[in-house]
NUTI-507529 format. One line per field, with one value per residue (C-alpha): residue number from 1; x, y, z. Coordinates in steps of 0.5 Angstrom, whole numbers. Each point is the difference from the previous one (the first is absolute). Example, Ala and Ser with C-alpha at 12.3 -4.5 7.8 and 13.67 -1.06 7.14 Angstrom:
// NUTI-507529
num <- 1; 2
px <- 25; 2
py <- -9; 7
pz <- 16; -2
END
This chain:
// NUTI-507529
num <- 1; 2; 3; 4; 5; 6; 7; 8; 9; 10; 11; 12; 13; 14; 15; 16; 17; 18; 19; 20; 21; 22; 23; 24; 25; 26; 27; 28; 29; 30; 31; 32; 33; 34; 35; 36; 37; 38; 39; 40; 41; 42; 43; 44; 45; 46; 47; 48; 49; 50; 51; 52; 53; 54; 55; 56; 57; 58; 59; 60; 61; 62; 63; 64; 65; 66; 67; 68; 69; 70; 71; 72; 73; 74; 75; 76; 77; 78; 79; 80; 81; 82; 83; 84; 85; 86; 87; 88; 89; 90; 91; 92; 93; 94; 95; 96; 97; 98; 99; 100; 101; 102; 103; 104; 105; 106; 107; 108; 109; 110; 111; 112; 113; 114; 115; 116; 117; 118; 119; 120; 121; 122; 123; 124; 125; 126; 127; 128; 129; 130; 131; 132; 133; 134; 135; 136; 137; 138; 139; 140; 141; 142; 143; 144; 145; 146; 147; 148; 149; 150; 151; 152; 153; 154; 155; 156; 157; 158; 159; 160; 161; 162; 163; 164; 165; 166; 167; 168; 169; 170; 171; 172; 173; 174; 175; 176; 177; 178; 179; 180; 181; 182; 183; 184; 185; 186; 187; 188; 189; 190; 191; 192; 193; 194; 195; 196; 197; 198; 199; 200; 201; 202; 203; 204; 205; 206; 207; 208; 209; 210; 211; 212; 213; 214; 215; 216; 217; 218; 219; 220; 221; 222; 223; 224; 225; 226; 227; 228; 229; 230; 231; 232; 233; 234; 235; 236; 237; 238; 239; 240; 241; 242; 243; 244; 245; 246; 247; 248; 249; 250; 251; 252; 253; 254; 255; 256; 257; 258; 259; 260; 261; 262; 263; 264; 265; 266; 267; 268; 269; 270; 271; 272; 273; 274; 275; 276; 277; 278; 279; 280; 281; 282; 283; 284; 285; 286; 287; 288; 289; 290; 291; 292; 293; 294; 295; 296; 297; 298; 299; 300; 301; 302; 303; 304; 305; 306; 307; 308; 309; 310; 311; 312; 313; 314; 315; 316; 317; 318; 319; 320; 321; 322; 323; 324; 325; 326; 327; 328; 329; 330; 331; 332; 333; 334; 335; 336; 337; 338; 339; 340; 341; 342; 343; 344
px <- 288; 0; 7; 0; 0; 6; 2; 2; -6; -4; 5; -1; -8; 0; 4; 5; 8; 1; 3; -7; -4; 4; 0; -8; -1; 5; -2; 7; 2; -3; -6; -6; -7; -2; 6; -1; -7; 1; 6; -4; -6; 4; 4; -7; -3; 7; -1; 7; 3; 6; 6; 0; 8; 2; -5; 3; 7; -2; -3; 3; -6; -2; -8; -1; -4; -1; -7; 1; -6; -1; -5; -1; -6; -4; -6; 2; 7; -3; -4; 6; 5; -4; -2; 8; 3; -6; 2; 8; -1; -4; 6; 5; 3; 2; -3; 4; -6; 3; -5; 3; -6; 1; 7; 5; 6; -3; -1; 7; 2; -4; 3; 7; -3; -3; 6; 4; -5; 1; -7; -2; -4; -4; -8; -2; -7; -3; -5; -1; 0; 2; 6; 6; 3; 6; 6; 5; 8; 2; 5; -7; 1; -6; -7; -5; -7; -5; -7; -5; 5; 2; 5; 3; -3; 5; 5; -3; -4; -7; -6; -6; -8; -3; -3; -2; -3; -4; -3; -2; -3; -4; -3; -2; -3; -5; -1; -2; -5; -4; 3; 2; 1; 7; 4; 7; 2; 7; 6; 6; 2; 7; 0; 2; -5; -6; 3; 0; -7; -3; 3; -3; -7; 0; 2; -6; -5; 3; -1; -7; -1; -2; 2; 3; -5; 1; 4; 3; 6; 1; -1; 7; 1; 3; 0; -4; -7; -1; 1; -6; -4; 2; -1; -7; -2; 3; -4; -6; 0; 2; -7; 3; -3; 6; -2; 7; 6; 7; 4; 7; 0; -5; 1; -3; -5; -2; -1; -4; -5; 0; -2; -5; -4; 0; -3; -5; 3; 0; 6; 0; -7; 2; 7; 5; 7; 6; 6; 8; 4; -4; 2; -7; -5; -1; 2; -6; -4; 2; -4; 4; -5; 5; 2; 7; 6; 6; 7; 2; 6; 2; 0; 4; 5; 0; 1; 6; 3; -1; 3; 6; 2; -1; 5; 5; -1; 2; -7; -5; 1; -1; -7; -6; -5; -6; -5; -7; -5; -6; -7; -3; -8; -4; -7; 2; 0; -5; -4; -4; -1; 6; -2; 5; 0; 3; 6; 1
py <- 155; -7; -3; -1; -7; -2; -6; -4; 1; -3; -6; -2; 1; -4; -5; 0; 3; 7; -2; -3; 6; 4; -4; -1; 8; 2; -5; -2; -8; -6; 0; -5; 4; -3; 3; 7; 1; -2; 6; 5; -1; 0; 7; 3; -2; 3; 6; -1; 5; -1; 4; 2; 2; -7; -3; 4; -2; -8; 0; 5; 3; 7; -1; 6; 1; 6; 2; 4; 3; 4; 4; -1; 4; -3; -3; -7; 1; 2; -6; -5; 3; 0; -8; -1; 4; -3; -7; 2; 3; -7; -4; 5; 3; 7; 4; 6; 3; 5; 4; 2; 4; -3; 3; -5; 4; 0; -8; -1; 4; -4; -6; 2; 2; -7; -4; 4; -2; -8; -1; -7; 1; 5; 1; 4; 3; 3; 4; 0; -7; 3; 3; -4; -3; 2; -3; -2; -1; -7; 2; 1; -6; -1; -3; 5; -1; 4; 2; 2; 2; -1; -5; -6; -6; -5; 3; 4; -1; 3; 1; 3; 1; -5; 5; -5; -4; 6; 1; -7; 0; 7; -3; -7; 4; 4; -6; -4; 6; -1; 5; -1; 6; 2; 6; 1; 8; 0; 5; 1; -5; -3; 1; -7; -1; 2; -5; -5; 1; 1; -7; -3; 3; -2; -7; -1; 3; -4; -6; 1; 1; 8; 5; 7; 5; 7; -3; -6; 3; 4; 8; 3; 7; 2; -2; 7; 1; 4; -6; -4; 6; 0; -7; -1; 6; -4; -7; 4; 3; -7; -3; -6; -5; 1; -3; 0; 3; -2; 7; 0; 4; 2; 8; -2; -4; 6; 4; -6; 0; 8; 0; -6; 3; 7; -4; -4; -6; -4; -4; -6; -1; 2; 0; -3; 3; -3; 4; -2; 3; 1; 7; 3; -5; 1; 7; 3; -5; -6; -5; 0; 2; -1; -8; 0; -4; 1; -1; -2; 5; -1; -7; 0; 4; -5; -6; 4; 1; -7; -2; 4; -3; -7; 2; 3; -7; -3; -3; 1; 1; 7; 1; 4; -2; 3; 2; -1; 6; 0; 1; 5; -1; 7; 2; 2; -7; -3; 5; 3; 6; 6; 7; 6; 1; -7; 1; 7
pz <- 345; -2; -3; -7; -3; -3; -5; 6; 3; -6; -1; 8; 0; -7; 2; -5; -1; -1; -7; -2; 3; -4; -7; 1; 1; -6; -5; -1; 1; 1; 5; 0; -1; 6; 4; -4; 2; 7; 0; -3; 4; 6; -2; -2; 7; 4; -5; -2; -5; -4; 1; -8; 1; 2; -5; -5; 2; 0; -6; -5; -1; 2; 0; -4; -6; -5; -2; -6; -3; -7; 4; 7; 0; -6; 1; -2; 4; 7; 1; -3; 5; 6; -1; -2; 6; 5; -2; 1; 7; 2; -2; 4; -7; 0; -7; -3; -4; -5; -5; -7; -2; -7; -1; -3; 2; 7; -1; -1; 6; 4; -2; 1; 7; 2; -2; 5; 5; -1; -1; -1; -6; -4; -1; -6; 1; -7; -1; -7; -4; -6; 2; -1; 6; 3; -3; 5; -2; 1; 6; 4; 4; 4; -2; -3; 0; -4; 3; -5; -5; -7; 0; -4; 3; -3; 4; 5; 7; -1; 4; -3; 0; -5; -5; -5; 6; 2; -7; -1; 7; -2; -6; 4; 5; -5; -4; 7; 2; -7; -4; -8; -3; 4; -2; 2; 1; 2; 0; -5; -6; 2; 7; 3; 6; -5; -5; 5; 2; -7; -2; 6; -1; -7; 1; 5; -5; -5; 5; 1; -8; 1; -4; 3; 0; -4; -6; 3; 3; 6; 0; 1; 4; 6; 8; 1; 2; -6; -4; 3; -1; -8; 0; 3; -5; -6; 2; 1; -7; -3; 2; 1; 6; 5; 6; 4; 0; 3; 1; 0; 7; 5; -2; -7; 3; 4; -7; -3; 6; 0; -7; 0; 5; -3; -6; 4; 0; 6; 3; 1; -3; -7; 0; 5; 1; 3; 1; 2; 6; 5; 2; -1; 1; 8; 0; 0; 4; 4; -3; -7; -5; -5; -2; -1; 0; 5; -3; 7; 0; 7; -1; -6; 4; 6; -5; -4; 7; 2; -7; 1; 7; -4; -5; 5; 3; -7; -1; -6; -8; -4; -3; 2; 6; -1; 5; -1; 0; 6; -3; 4; -1; 0; -2; -7; -3; 5; 3; 2; -4; 1; 0; 0; 7; 1; -5; -2
END
């Protein structure tokens, strides 16, 4: 069995002192960028694995962070947690992940438990942007970053999907493909994510000099497919010349498509549809029949973890960092014509 490389081996091969090698790998002390890069390259080549106990003793850090989820198995939380923990693992940071199941009492108990573990920082993963963010006592003296969670941008460090940008991009895509009578079928009023997407959509339509179809504003309902069915029936009954729809999520978009097909209205020939969340777009078919916007939640989690490590190191200012949505082009906006076998 090959001998495990030591810090001394790294220093010797890199041609630096043991102290310099230690500083270069820990990020502590003054080391030139060239020397640091050389030491890191040598450590990787020798497959050097640092002794975390010794590293903790030298730096005063535990190299452990807490990941506190309001609902770890929520549809938005899971990809956030995966993105965050994968990044932390690559950085040799251990993550203690706890699920509060949406219960405030459990949240408080977990905070006490995490403090006893001497964590270097805390990542709070939210599953509902409308729920008030976790309020931490002033004596919770470690850096905290919120991932896709409602927080106070003036004082908190937050990383979140750019919902406003998604609404704007959806309108611009539909305008770019030649649609001019565009409706927005969205979810509940006073939903923070919904409000942000409505704002972006409305701004893009105004910038293009186009009124929003179906009364000049969004059609509010729920996130359910049933609402997509009802909204489509309302649009058909109105007699308005709607030729495109931005749906608040993919479930609504599927409900819209099913109803239009039943009435002989072709997608995208007669009405183009774009969704949001990318949860259902490629479920039935690998060729993505539904155009949609992916909020890139795994990237949100990764960047939140990255930001947490930066804050732990003393860098950065409070505020929100937004992650741009990724457009997934499907046949529901660019064709060819969809059939029920493509989507339902």
